[in-house]
N, CA, C and O atoms as a Maestro MAE file, in Angstrom:
{
 s_m_m2io_version
 :::
 2.0.0
}

f_m_ct {
 s_m_title
 :::
 protein
 m_atom[324] {
  # First column is atom index #
  i_m_mmod_type
  r_m_x_coord
  r_m_y_coord
  r_m_z_coord
  i_m_residue_number
  s_m_chain_name
  s_m_pdb_residue_name
  s_m_pdb_atom_name
  i_m_atomic_number
  :::
  1 25 4.878 -3.903 -7.608 1 A "UNK " " N  " 7
  2 3 4.886 -5.199 -6.704 1 A "UNK " " CA " 6
  3 2 5.188 -4.542 -5.411 1 A "UNK " " C  " 6
  4 15 4.660 -4.981 -4.389 1 A "UNK " " O  " 8
  5 25 6.102 -3.387 -5.362 2 A "UNK " " N  " 7
  6 3 6.672 -3.004 -4.200 2 A "UNK " " CA " 6
  7 2 5.789 -2.306 -3.586 2 A "UNK " " C  " 6
  8 15 5.680 -2.533 -2.381 2 A "UNK " " O  " 8
  9 25 4.972 -1.345 -4.150 3 A "UNK " " N  " 7
  10 3 3.702 -0.798 -3.973 3 A "UNK " " CA " 6
  11 2 2.566 -1.257 -3.024 3 A "UNK " " C  " 6
  12 15 2.051 -0.677 -2.068 3 A "UNK " " O  " 8
  13 25 2.323 -2.506 -3.588 4 A "UNK " " N  " 7
  14 3 1.399 -3.402 -3.153 4 A "UNK " " CA " 6
  15 2 1.777 -3.762 -1.910 4 A "UNK " " C  " 6
  16 15 1.002 -3.623 -0.963 4 A "UNK " " O  " 8
  17 25 3.045 -4.281 -1.760 5 A "UNK " " N  " 7
  18 3 3.630 -4.932 -0.804 5 A "UNK " " CA " 6
  19 2 3.511 -3.999 0.515 5 A "UNK " " C  " 6
  20 15 2.786 -4.337 1.451 5 A "UNK " " O  " 8
  21 25 4.297 -2.759 0.530 6 A "UNK " " N  " 7
  22 3 4.601 -1.819 1.238 6 A "UNK " " CA " 6
  23 2 3.198 -1.000 2.020 6 A "UNK " " C  " 6
  24 15 3.038 -0.662 3.193 6 A "UNK " " O  " 8
  25 25 2.253 -0.858 0.741 7 A "UNK " " N  " 7
  26 3 1.111 -0.368 1.171 7 A "UNK " " CA " 6
  27 2 0.262 -1.199 2.049 7 A "UNK " " C  " 6
  28 15 -0.416 -0.767 2.982 7 A "UNK " " O  " 8
  29 25 0.358 -2.419 1.673 8 A "UNK " " N  " 7
  30 3 -0.591 -3.223 2.416 8 A "UNK " " CA " 6
  31 2 0.094 -3.467 3.865 8 A "UNK " " C  " 6
  32 15 -0.623 -3.842 4.793 8 A "UNK " " O  " 8
  33 25 1.356 -3.272 4.042 9 A "UNK " " N  " 7
  34 3 1.844 -3.603 5.243 9 A "UNK " " CA " 6
  35 2 1.676 -2.430 6.228 9 A "UNK " " C  " 6
  36 15 1.614 -2.509 7.455 9 A "UNK " " O  " 8
  37 25 1.611 -1.298 5.439 10 A "UNK " " N  " 7
  38 3 1.100 -0.029 5.999 10 A "UNK " " CA " 6
  39 2 -0.490 -0.223 6.657 10 A "UNK " " C  " 6
  40 15 -0.650 -0.094 7.871 10 A "UNK " " O  " 8
  41 25 -1.464 -0.494 5.889 11 A "UNK " " N  " 7
  42 3 -2.732 -0.970 6.485 11 A "UNK " " CA " 6
  43 2 -2.887 -1.766 7.275 11 A "UNK " " C  " 6
  44 15 -3.764 -1.616 8.126 11 A "UNK " " O  " 8
  45 25 -2.132 -2.803 7.252 12 A "UNK " " N  " 7
  46 3 -2.357 -3.599 8.475 12 A "UNK " " CA " 6
  47 2 -1.720 -2.951 9.792 12 A "UNK " " C  " 6
  48 15 -2.462 -2.632 10.721 12 A "UNK " " O  " 8
  49 25 -0.562 -2.791 9.850 13 A "UNK " " N  " 7
  50 3 0.048 -1.674 10.896 13 A "UNK " " CA " 6
  51 2 -1.240 -0.710 11.296 13 A "UNK " " C  " 6
  52 15 -1.771 -0.822 12.401 13 A "UNK " " O  " 8
  53 25 -1.597 0.033 10.531 14 A "UNK " " N  " 7
  54 3 -2.515 1.197 10.929 14 A "UNK " " CA " 6
  55 2 -3.593 0.522 11.419 14 A "UNK " " C  " 6
  56 15 -4.137 1.047 12.391 14 A "UNK " " O  " 8
  57 25 -4.139 -0.699 10.931 15 A "UNK " " N  " 7
  58 3 -5.584 -1.335 11.151 15 A "UNK " " CA " 6
  59 2 -5.356 -1.951 12.294 15 A "UNK " " C  " 6
  60 15 -6.317 -2.134 13.041 15 A "UNK " " O  " 8
  61 25 -4.122 -2.378 12.659 16 A "UNK " " N  " 7
  62 3 -4.141 -3.072 14.042 16 A "UNK " " CA " 6
  63 2 -3.235 -2.702 15.219 16 A "UNK " " C  " 6
  64 15 -2.851 -3.374 16.176 16 A "UNK " " O  " 8
  65 25 -3.002 -1.399 14.852 17 A "UNK " " N  " 7
  66 3 -1.805 -0.755 16.046 17 A "UNK " " CA " 6
  67 2 -2.640 -0.209 16.941 17 A "UNK " " C  " 6
  68 15 -3.795 0.143 16.703 17 A "UNK " " O  " 8
  69 25 -1.898 -0.107 18.294 18 A "UNK " " N  " 7
  70 3 -2.580 0.255 19.541 18 A "UNK " " CA " 6
  71 2 -1.880 1.634 19.697 18 A "UNK " " C  " 6
  72 15 -2.501 2.576 20.190 18 A "UNK " " O  " 8
  73 25 -0.495 1.773 19.250 19 A "UNK " " N  " 7
  74 3 -0.053 2.970 19.672 19 A "UNK " " CA " 6
  75 2 -0.245 4.291 18.634 19 A "UNK " " C  " 6
  76 15 -0.177 4.172 17.411 19 A "UNK " " O  " 8
  77 25 -0.486 5.524 19.303 20 A "UNK " " N  " 7
  78 3 -0.911 6.626 18.192 20 A "UNK " " CA " 6
  79 2 0.201 7.061 17.371 20 A "UNK " " C  " 6
  80 15 -0.213 7.642 16.368 20 A "UNK " " O  " 8
  81 25 1.392 6.994 17.433 21 A "UNK " " N  " 7
  82 3 2.290 7.437 16.455 21 A "UNK " " CA " 6
  83 2 2.372 6.347 15.606 21 A "UNK " " C  " 6
  84 15 3.399 6.603 14.977 21 A "UNK " " O  " 8
  85 25 1.956 5.315 15.192 22 A "UNK " " N  " 7
  86 3 1.873 4.224 14.060 22 A "UNK " " CA " 6
  87 2 1.184 4.910 12.725 22 A "UNK " " C  " 6
  88 15 1.775 5.067 11.656 22 A "UNK " " O  " 8
  89 25 -0.083 5.259 12.979 23 A "UNK " " N  " 7
  90 3 -1.081 5.475 11.850 23 A "UNK " " CA " 6
  91 2 -0.329 6.775 11.316 23 A "UNK " " C  " 6
  92 15 -0.433 7.008 10.112 23 A "UNK " " O  " 8
  93 25 0.260 7.456 11.939 24 A "UNK " " N  " 7
  94 3 0.846 8.794 11.270 24 A "UNK " " CA " 6
  95 2 2.297 8.467 10.754 24 A "UNK " " C  " 6
  96 15 2.631 9.006 9.699 24 A "UNK " " O  " 8
  97 25 3.175 7.656 11.378 25 A "UNK " " N  " 7
  98 3 4.436 7.710 11.005 25 A "UNK " " CA " 6
  99 2 4.670 6.772 9.790 25 A "UNK " " C  " 6
  100 15 5.399 7.057 8.840 25 A "UNK " " O  " 8
  101 25 3.947 5.587 9.935 26 A "UNK " " N  " 7
  102 3 3.948 4.406 8.859 26 A "UNK " " CA " 6
  103 2 3.686 4.948 7.358 26 A "UNK " " C  " 6
  104 15 4.553 4.757 6.506 26 A "UNK " " O  " 8
  105 25 2.618 5.551 7.073 27 A "UNK " " N  " 7
  106 3 2.250 6.140 5.642 27 A "UNK " " CA " 6
  107 2 3.355 6.818 5.076 27 A "UNK " " C  " 6
  108 15 3.920 6.593 4.006 27 A "UNK " " O  " 8
  109 25 3.707 8.117 6.375 28 A "UNK " " N  " 7
  110 3 4.775 8.633 5.582 28 A "UNK " " CA " 6
  111 2 6.038 8.107 5.491 28 A "UNK " " C  " 6
  112 15 6.786 8.560 4.625 28 A "UNK " " O  " 8
  113 25 6.502 7.036 6.392 29 A "UNK " " N  " 7
  114 3 7.702 6.088 5.921 29 A "UNK " " CA " 6
  115 2 7.539 5.333 4.458 29 A "UNK " " C  " 6
  116 15 8.382 5.205 3.570 29 A "UNK " " O  " 8
  117 25 6.210 4.891 4.507 30 A "UNK " " N  " 7
  118 3 6.083 4.131 3.014 30 A "UNK " " CA " 6
  119 2 5.822 4.888 1.852 30 A "UNK " " C  " 6
  120 15 5.838 4.303 0.769 30 A "UNK " " O  " 8
  121 25 5.591 6.063 1.905 31 A "UNK " " N  " 7
  122 3 5.779 6.808 0.736 31 A "UNK " " CA " 6
  123 2 6.865 7.388 0.542 31 A "UNK " " C  " 6
  124 15 7.104 7.692 -0.626 31 A "UNK " " O  " 8
  125 25 7.790 7.706 1.503 32 A "UNK " " N  " 7
  126 3 9.171 8.106 1.201 32 A "UNK " " CA " 6
  127 2 9.840 6.936 0.688 32 A "UNK " " C  " 6
  128 15 10.599 7.226 -0.237 32 A "UNK " " O  " 8
  129 25 9.811 5.683 0.987 33 A "UNK " " N  " 7
  130 3 10.141 4.697 0.389 33 A "UNK " " CA " 6
  131 2 9.911 4.237 -0.856 33 A "UNK " " C  " 6
  132 15 10.790 3.763 -1.576 33 A "UNK " " O  " 8
  133 25 8.340 4.395 -1.259 34 A "UNK " " N  " 7
  134 3 8.151 4.692 -2.710 34 A "UNK " " CA " 6
  135 2 8.780 5.689 -3.455 34 A "UNK " " C  " 6
  136 15 9.118 5.324 -4.582 34 A "UNK " " O  " 8
  137 25 8.959 6.500 -3.243 35 A "UNK " " N  " 7
  138 3 9.228 7.764 -3.834 35 A "UNK " " CA " 6
  139 2 10.540 7.435 -4.306 35 A "UNK " " C  " 6
  140 15 10.871 7.561 -5.485 35 A "UNK " " O  " 8
  141 25 11.452 6.924 -3.198 36 A "UNK " " N  " 7
  142 3 12.917 6.866 -3.618 36 A "UNK " " CA " 6
  143 2 12.996 5.640 -4.066 36 A "UNK " " C  " 6
  144 15 14.175 5.362 -4.286 36 A "UNK " " O  " 8
  145 25 12.256 4.747 -4.309 37 A "UNK " " N  " 7
  146 3 12.073 3.481 -5.316 37 A "UNK " " CA " 6
  147 2 12.116 3.779 -6.738 37 A "UNK " " C  " 6
  148 15 12.815 3.261 -7.608 37 A "UNK " " O  " 8
  149 25 11.097 4.867 -6.840 38 A "UNK " " N  " 7
  150 3 10.964 5.215 -7.967 38 A "UNK " " CA " 6
  151 2 11.833 6.170 -8.305 38 A "UNK " " C  " 6
  152 15 12.017 6.205 -9.522 38 A "UNK " " O  " 8
  153 25 12.584 7.149 -7.546 39 A "UNK " " N  " 7
  154 3 13.538 7.920 -8.386 39 A "UNK " " CA " 6
  155 2 14.900 6.874 -8.811 39 A "UNK " " C  " 6
  156 15 15.484 6.885 -9.894 39 A "UNK " " O  " 8
  157 25 15.152 6.137 -7.828 40 A "UNK " " N  " 7
  158 3 16.260 5.110 -8.236 40 A "UNK " " CA " 6
  159 2 16.006 4.220 -9.492 40 A "UNK " " C  " 6
  160 15 16.902 3.921 -10.281 40 A "UNK " " O  " 8
  161 25 14.866 3.873 -9.592 41 A "UNK " " N  " 7
  162 3 14.531 3.185 -10.901 41 A "UNK " " CA " 6
  163 2 14.771 4.141 -12.221 41 A "UNK " " C  " 6
  164 15 15.276 3.654 -13.232 41 A "UNK " " O  " 8
  165 25 14.334 5.699 -12.154 42 A "UNK " " N  " 7
  166 3 14.041 6.413 -12.887 42 A "UNK " " CA " 6
  167 2 15.725 6.831 -13.226 42 A "UNK " " C  " 6
  168 15 16.155 6.968 -14.372 42 A "UNK " " O  " 8
  169 25 16.381 6.961 -12.233 43 A "UNK " " N  " 7
  170 3 17.680 7.575 -12.261 43 A "UNK " " CA " 6
  171 2 18.807 6.177 -13.092 43 A "UNK " " C  " 6
  172 15 19.635 6.456 -13.958 43 A "UNK " " O  " 8
  173 25 18.630 5.128 -12.714 44 A "UNK " " N  " 7
  174 3 19.590 3.836 -12.978 44 A "UNK " " CA " 6
  175 2 18.878 3.412 -14.890 44 A "UNK " " C  " 6
  176 15 19.285 2.549 -15.667 44 A "UNK " " O  " 8
  177 25 18.124 4.090 -15.012 45 A "UNK " " N  " 7
  178 3 17.327 3.962 -16.467 45 A "UNK " " CA " 6
  179 2 16.585 2.393 -16.573 45 A "UNK " " C  " 6
  180 15 16.666 1.783 -17.639 45 A "UNK " " O  " 8
  181 25 16.077 1.971 -15.745 46 A "UNK " " N  " 7
  182 3 15.690 0.534 -15.839 46 A "UNK " " CA " 6
  183 2 14.130 0.902 -16.393 46 A "UNK " " C  " 6
  184 15 13.737 0.339 -17.414 46 A "UNK " " O  " 8
  185 25 13.469 1.629 -15.859 47 A "UNK " " N  " 7
  186 3 11.992 1.807 -16.143 47 A "UNK " " CA " 6
  187 2 11.791 3.309 -16.786 47 A "UNK " " C  " 6
  188 15 12.491 4.289 -16.528 47 A "UNK " " O  " 8
  189 25 10.824 3.265 -17.561 48 A "UNK " " N  " 7
  190 3 10.318 4.619 -18.066 48 A "UNK " " CA " 6
  191 2 9.348 5.426 -17.086 48 A "UNK " " C  " 6
  192 15 8.747 4.635 -16.359 48 A "UNK " " O  " 8
  193 25 9.008 6.766 -16.842 49 A "UNK " " N  " 7
  194 3 8.200 7.630 -15.940 49 A "UNK " " CA " 6
  195 2 6.716 6.603 -16.106 49 A "UNK " " C  " 6
  196 15 6.011 6.360 -15.126 49 A "UNK " " O  " 8
  197 25 6.468 6.184 -17.212 50 A "UNK " " N  " 7
  198 3 4.894 5.911 -17.314 50 A "UNK " " CA " 6
  199 2 4.951 4.234 -17.036 50 A "UNK " " C  " 6
  200 15 3.873 3.750 -16.688 50 A "UNK " " O  " 8
  201 25 5.773 3.565 -17.120 51 A "UNK " " N  " 7
  202 3 6.161 2.214 -16.246 51 A "UNK " " CA " 6
  203 2 5.754 2.517 -15.064 51 A "UNK " " C  " 6
  204 15 4.818 1.851 -14.623 51 A "UNK " " O  " 8
  205 25 6.226 3.402 -14.373 52 A "UNK " " N  " 7
  206 3 6.262 3.477 -12.618 52 A "UNK " " CA " 6
  207 2 4.806 4.042 -12.516 52 A "UNK " " C  " 6
  208 15 4.135 3.663 -11.556 52 A "UNK " " O  " 8
  209 25 4.358 4.750 -13.249 53 A "UNK " " N  " 7
  210 3 3.054 5.621 -12.867 53 A "UNK " " CA " 6
  211 2 2.035 4.334 -13.449 53 A "UNK " " C  " 6
  212 15 1.061 4.403 -12.699 53 A "UNK " " O  " 8
  213 25 1.840 3.417 -14.234 54 A "UNK " " N  " 7
  214 3 1.252 2.344 -14.627 54 A "UNK " " CA " 6
  215 2 1.158 1.509 -13.340 54 A "UNK " " C  " 6
  216 15 0.108 1.222 -12.767 54 A "UNK " " O  " 8
  217 25 2.567 1.113 -12.915 55 A "UNK " " N  " 7
  218 3 2.751 0.279 -11.787 55 A "UNK " " CA " 6
  219 2 2.190 0.547 -10.412 55 A "UNK " " C  " 6
  220 15 1.901 -0.354 -9.625 55 A "UNK " " O  " 8
  221 25 2.005 2.271 -10.082 56 A "UNK " " N  " 7
  222 3 1.379 2.726 -8.891 56 A "UNK " " CA " 6
  223 2 -0.113 2.290 -9.007 56 A "UNK " " C  " 6
  224 15 -0.721 1.722 -8.100 56 A "UNK " " O  " 8
  225 25 -0.752 2.691 -10.489 57 A "UNK " " N  " 7
  226 3 -2.206 2.825 -10.579 57 A "UNK " " CA " 6
  227 2 -2.371 1.337 -10.293 57 A "UNK " " C  " 6
  228 15 -2.993 1.071 -9.265 57 A "UNK " " O  " 8
  229 25 -1.856 0.183 -11.130 58 A "UNK " " N  " 7
  230 3 -2.625 -0.891 -11.166 58 A "UNK " " CA " 6
  231 2 -2.133 -1.608 -9.925 58 A "UNK " " C  " 6
  232 15 -2.880 -2.489 -9.499 58 A "UNK " " O  " 8
  233 25 -0.720 -1.325 -9.109 59 A "UNK " " N  " 7
  234 3 -1.057 -1.408 -7.604 59 A "UNK " " CA " 6
  235 2 -1.887 -1.262 -6.673 59 A "UNK " " C  " 6
  236 15 -2.130 -2.040 -5.751 59 A "UNK " " O  " 8
  237 25 -2.525 0.164 -6.997 60 A "UNK " " N  " 7
  238 3 -3.371 0.661 -6.053 60 A "UNK " " CA " 6
  239 2 -4.882 0.123 -6.465 60 A "UNK " " C  " 6
  240 15 -5.788 0.085 -5.632 60 A "UNK " " O  " 8
  241 25 -5.061 -0.312 -7.921 61 A "UNK " " N  " 7
  242 3 -6.241 -0.969 -7.816 61 A "UNK " " CA " 6
  243 2 -6.100 -1.984 -7.344 61 A "UNK " " C  " 6
  244 15 -7.027 -2.213 -6.566 61 A "UNK " " O  " 8
  245 25 -5.142 -3.046 -7.417 62 A "UNK " " N  " 7
  246 3 -5.145 -4.200 -6.833 62 A "UNK " " CA " 6
  247 2 -5.167 -4.236 -5.385 62 A "UNK " " C  " 6
  248 15 -5.954 -5.007 -4.837 62 A "UNK " " O  " 8
  249 25 -4.374 -3.470 -4.673 63 A "UNK " " N  " 7
  250 3 -4.576 -3.108 -3.499 63 A "UNK " " CA " 6
  251 2 -6.122 -2.859 -2.814 63 A "UNK " " C  " 6
  252 15 -6.737 -3.439 -1.919 63 A "UNK " " O  " 8
  253 25 -6.404 -1.803 -3.617 64 A "UNK " " N  " 7
  254 3 -7.758 -1.631 -3.288 64 A "UNK " " CA " 6
  255 2 -8.909 -2.768 -3.038 64 A "UNK " " C  " 6
  256 15 -9.693 -2.847 -2.093 64 A "UNK " " O  " 8
  257 25 -8.792 -3.484 -3.992 65 A "UNK " " N  " 7
  258 3 -9.501 -4.709 -4.227 65 A "UNK " " CA " 6
  259 2 -9.206 -5.713 -2.979 65 A "UNK " " C  " 6
  260 15 -10.132 -6.316 -2.437 65 A "UNK " " O  " 8
  261 25 -8.090 -5.827 -2.632 66 A "UNK " " N  " 7
  262 3 -7.567 -6.793 -1.553 66 A "UNK " " CA " 6
  263 2 -8.211 -6.112 -0.156 66 A "UNK " " C  " 6
  264 15 -8.586 -6.923 0.691 66 A "UNK " " O  " 8
  265 25 -8.343 -4.904 0.100 67 A "UNK " " N  " 7
  266 3 -8.491 -4.414 1.450 67 A "UNK " " CA " 6
  267 2 -10.112 -4.523 1.153 67 A "UNK " " C  " 6
  268 15 -10.850 -4.881 2.071 67 A "UNK " " O  " 8
  269 25 -10.571 -4.254 0.044 68 A "UNK " " N  " 7
  270 3 -12.018 -4.064 0.273 68 A "UNK " " CA " 6
  271 2 -12.354 -5.290 0.380 68 A "UNK " " C  " 6
  272 15 -13.256 -5.337 1.217 68 A "UNK " " O  " 8
  273 25 -12.056 -6.586 -0.117 69 A "UNK " " N  " 7
  274 3 -12.339 -8.050 0.204 69 A "UNK " " CA " 6
  275 2 -12.241 -8.266 1.517 69 A "UNK " " C  " 6
  276 15 -13.148 -8.825 2.135 69 A "UNK " " O  " 8
  277 25 -11.073 -7.827 2.116 70 A "UNK " " N  " 7
  278 3 -10.579 -8.029 3.442 70 A "UNK " " CA " 6
  279 2 -11.403 -7.595 4.530 70 A "UNK " " C  " 6
  280 15 -11.617 -8.216 5.572 70 A "UNK " " O  " 8
  281 25 -11.957 -6.191 4.112 71 A "UNK " " N  " 7
  282 3 -12.975 -5.637 5.319 71 A "UNK " " CA " 6
  283 2 -14.583 -6.407 4.958 71 A "UNK " " C  " 6
  284 15 -15.413 -6.557 5.854 71 A "UNK " " O  " 8
  285 25 -14.808 -6.796 3.685 72 A "UNK " " N  " 7
  286 3 -16.033 -7.277 3.634 72 A "UNK " " CA " 6
  287 2 -15.986 -8.657 4.432 72 A "UNK " " C  " 6
  288 15 -16.986 -9.059 5.027 72 A "UNK " " O  " 8
  289 25 -15.065 -9.202 4.424 73 A "UNK " " N  " 7
  290 3 -15.115 -10.727 4.990 73 A "UNK " " CA " 6
  291 2 -15.216 -10.418 6.684 73 A "UNK " " C  " 6
  292 15 -15.931 -10.959 7.528 73 A "UNK " " O  " 8
  293 25 -14.352 -9.488 6.799 74 A "UNK " " N  " 7
  294 3 -14.197 -9.165 8.477 74 A "UNK " " CA " 6
  295 2 -15.462 -8.629 8.834 74 A "UNK " " C  " 6
  296 15 -15.771 -8.995 9.968 74 A "UNK " " O  " 8
  297 25 -16.301 -7.910 8.304 75 A "UNK " " N  " 7
  298 3 -17.680 -7.297 8.561 75 A "UNK " " CA " 6
  299 2 -18.950 -8.776 8.461 75 A "UNK " " C  " 6
  300 15 -19.930 -8.988 9.175 75 A "UNK " " O  " 8
  301 25 -18.378 -9.609 7.231 76 A "UNK " " N  " 7
  302 3 -19.625 -10.704 7.210 76 A "UNK " " CA " 6
  303 2 -19.358 -11.782 8.423 76 A "UNK " " C  " 6
  304 15 -20.178 -12.553 8.921 76 A "UNK " " O  " 8
  305 25 -18.225 -11.641 8.689 77 A "UNK " " N  " 7
  306 3 -17.718 -12.579 10.251 77 A "UNK " " CA " 6
  307 2 -18.346 -12.129 11.353 77 A "UNK " " C  " 6
  308 15 -18.513 -12.885 12.310 77 A "UNK " " O  " 8
  309 25 -18.758 -10.904 11.366 78 A "UNK " " N  " 7
  310 3 -19.706 -10.547 12.766 78 A "UNK " " CA " 6
  311 2 -21.356 -10.774 12.351 78 A "UNK " " C  " 6
  312 15 -22.153 -10.913 13.279 78 A "UNK " " O  " 8
  313 25 -21.658 -10.795 11.481 79 A "UNK " " N  " 7
  314 3 -22.973 -11.097 10.769 79 A "UNK " " CA " 6
  315 2 -23.082 -12.526 11.443 79 A "UNK " " C  " 6
  316 15 -22.123 -13.297 11.411 79 A "UNK " " O  " 8
  317 25 -24.253 -12.849 12.042 80 A "UNK " " N  " 7
  318 3 -25.040 -13.653 12.308 80 A "UNK " " CA " 6
  319 2 -26.369 -14.092 11.745 80 A "UNK " " C  " 6
  320 15 -27.350 -13.368 11.915 80 A "UNK " " O  " 8
  321 25 -26.485 -15.442 10.962 81 A "UNK " " N  " 7
  322 3 -27.652 -15.630 10.222 81 A "UNK " " CA " 6
  323 2 -28.769 -16.489 11.246 81 A "UNK " " C  " 6
  324 15 -29.889 -16.783 10.828 81 A "UNK " " O  " 8
  :::
 }
 m_bond[323] {
  # First column is bond index #
  i_m_from
  i_m_to
  i_m_order
  :::
  1 1 2 1
  2 2 3 1
  3 3 4 2
  4 3 5 1
  5 5 6 1
  6 6 7 1
  7 7 8 2
  8 7 9 1
  9 9 10 1
  10 10 11 1
  11 11 12 2
  12 11 13 1
  13 13 14 1
  14 14 15 1
  15 15 16 2
  16 15 17 1
  17 17 18 1
  18 18 19 1
  19 19 20 2
  20 19 21 1
  21 21 22 1
  22 22 23 1
  23 23 24 2
  24 23 25 1
  25 25 26 1
  26 26 27 1
  27 27 28 2
  28 27 29 1
  29 29 30 1
  30 30 31 1
  31 31 32 2
  32 31 33 1
  33 33 34 1
  34 34 35 1
  35 35 36 2
  36 35 37 1
  37 37 38 1
  38 38 39 1
  39 39 40 2
  40 39 41 1
  41 41 42 1
  42 42 43 1
  43 43 44 2
  44 43 45 1
  45 45 46 1
  46 46 47 1
  47 47 48 2
  48 47 49 1
  49 49 50 1
  50 50 51 1
  51 51 52 2
  52 51 53 1
  53 53 54 1
  54 54 55 1
  55 55 56 2
  56 55 57 1
  57 57 58 1
  58 58 59 1
  59 59 60 2
  60 59 61 1
  61 61 62 1
  62 62 63 1
  63 63 64 2
  64 63 65 1
  65 65 66 1
  66 66 67 1
  67 67 68 2
  68 67 69 1
  69 69 70 1
  70 70 71 1
  71 71 72 2
  72 71 73 1
  73 73 74 1
  74 74 75 1
  75 75 76 2
  76 75 77 1
  77 77 78 1
  78 78 79 1
  79 79 80 2
  80 79 81 1
  81 81 82 1
  82 82 83 1
  83 83 84 2
  84 83 85 1
  85 85 86 1
  86 86 87 1
  87 87 88 2
  88 87 89 1
  89 89 90 1
  90 90 91 1
  91 91 92 2
  92 91 93 1
  93 93 94 1
  94 94 95 1
  95 95 96 2
  96 95 97 1
  97 97 98 1
  98 98 99 1
  99 99 100 2
  100 99 101 1
  101 101 102 1
  102 102 103 1
  103 103 104 2
  104 103 105 1
  105 105 106 1
  106 106 107 1
  107 107 108 2
  108 107 109 1
  109 109 110 1
  110 110 111 1
  111 111 112 2
  112 111 113 1
  113 113 114 1
  114 114 115 1
  115 115 116 2
  116 115 117 1
  117 117 118 1
  118 118 119 1
  119 119 120 2
  120 119 121 1
  121 121 122 1
  122 122 123 1
  123 123 124 2
  124 123 125 1
  125 125 126 1
  126 126 127 1
  127 127 128 2
  128 127 129 1
  129 129 130 1
  130 130 131 1
  131 131 132 2
  132 131 133 1
  133 133 134 1
  134 134 135 1
  135 135 136 2
  136 135 137 1
  137 137 138 1
  138 138 139 1
  139 139 140 2
  140 139 141 1
  141 141 142 1
  142 142 143 1
  143 143 144 2
  144 143 145 1
  145 145 146 1
  146 146 147 1
  147 147 148 2
  148 147 149 1
  149 149 150 1
  150 150 151 1
  151 151 152 2
  152 151 153 1
  153 153 154 1
  154 154 155 1
  155 155 156 2
  156 155 157 1
  157 157 158 1
  158 158 159 1
  159 159 160 2
  160 159 161 1
  161 161 162 1
  162 162 163 1
  163 163 164 2
  164 163 165 1
  165 165 166 1
  166 166 167 1
  167 167 168 2
  168 167 169 1
  169 169 170 1
  170 170 171 1
  171 171 172 2
  172 171 173 1
  173 173 174 1
  174 174 175 1
  175 175 176 2
  176 175 177 1
  177 177 178 1
  178 178 179 1
  179 179 180 2
  180 179 181 1
  181 181 182 1
  182 182 183 1
  183 183 184 2
  184 183 185 1
  185 185 186 1
  186 186 187 1
  187 187 188 2
  188 187 189 1
  189 189 190 1
  190 190 191 1
  191 191 192 2
  192 191 193 1
  193 193 194 1
  194 194 195 1
  195 195 196 2
  196 195 197 1
  197 197 198 1
  198 198 199 1
  199 199 200 2
  200 199 201 1
  201 201 202 1
  202 202 203 1
  203 203 204 2
  204 203 205 1
  205 205 206 1
  206 206 207 1
  207 207 208 2
  208 207 209 1
  209 209 210 1
  210 210 211 1
  211 211 212 2
  212 211 213 1
  213 213 214 1
  214 214 215 1
  215 215 216 2
  216 215 217 1
  217 217 218 1
  218 218 219 1
  219 219 220 2
  220 219 221 1
  221 221 222 1
  222 222 223 1
  223 223 224 2
  224 223 225 1
  225 225 226 1
  226 226 227 1
  227 227 228 2
  228 227 229 1
  229 229 230 1
  230 230 231 1
  231 231 232 2
  232 231 233 1
  233 233 234 1
  234 234 235 1
  235 235 236 2
  236 235 237 1
  237 237 238 1
  238 238 239 1
  239 239 240 2
  240 239 241 1
  241 241 242 1
  242 242 243 1
  243 243 244 2
  244 243 245 1
  245 245 246 1
  246 246 247 1
  247 247 248 2
  248 247 249 1
  249 249 250 1
  250 250 251 1
  251 251 252 2
  252 251 253 1
  253 253 254 1
  254 254 255 1
  255 255 256 2
  256 255 257 1
  257 257 258 1
  258 258 259 1
  259 259 260 2
  260 259 261 1
  261 261 262 1
  262 262 263 1
  263 263 264 2
  264 263 265 1
  265 265 266 1
  266 266 267 1
  267 267 268 2
  268 267 269 1
  269 269 270 1
  270 270 271 1
  271 271 272 2
  272 271 273 1
  273 273 274 1
  274 274 275 1
  275 275 276 2
  276 275 277 1
  277 277 278 1
  278 278 279 1
  279 279 280 2
  280 279 281 1
  281 281 282 1
  282 282 283 1
  283 283 284 2
  284 283 285 1
  285 285 286 1
  286 286 287 1
  287 287 288 2
  288 287 289 1
  289 289 290 1
  290 290 291 1
  291 291 292 2
  292 291 293 1
  293 293 294 1
  294 294 295 1
  295 295 296 2
  296 295 297 1
  297 297 298 1
  298 298 299 1
  299 299 300 2
  300 299 301 1
  301 301 302 1
  302 302 303 1
  303 303 304 2
  304 303 305 1
  305 305 306 1
  306 306 307 1
  307 307 308 2
  308 307 309 1
  309 309 310 1
  310 310 311 1
  311 311 312 2
  312 311 313 1
  313 313 314 1
  314 314 315 1
  315 315 316 2
  316 315 317 1
  317 317 318 1
  318 318 319 1
  319 319 320 2
  320 319 321 1
  321 321 322 1
  322 322 323 1
  323 323 324 2
  :::
 }
}
């Protein structure tokens, strides 16, 4: 769940930012945050590595579908019939 939330926030920041440094810094900060979350879950024994990997895979698929739908709707809005 954290993967989807942080990655979608980065997508929105990168997509709508006017500043040049945000598309560089936001993904690095999100990757570092997600890595630290995964390490803490492993260290505390709350999840197995396979659980974390599966969460990242399924979260990535879900995020990809959401971003794809968002971009399709954005492009369809510009098309006039």
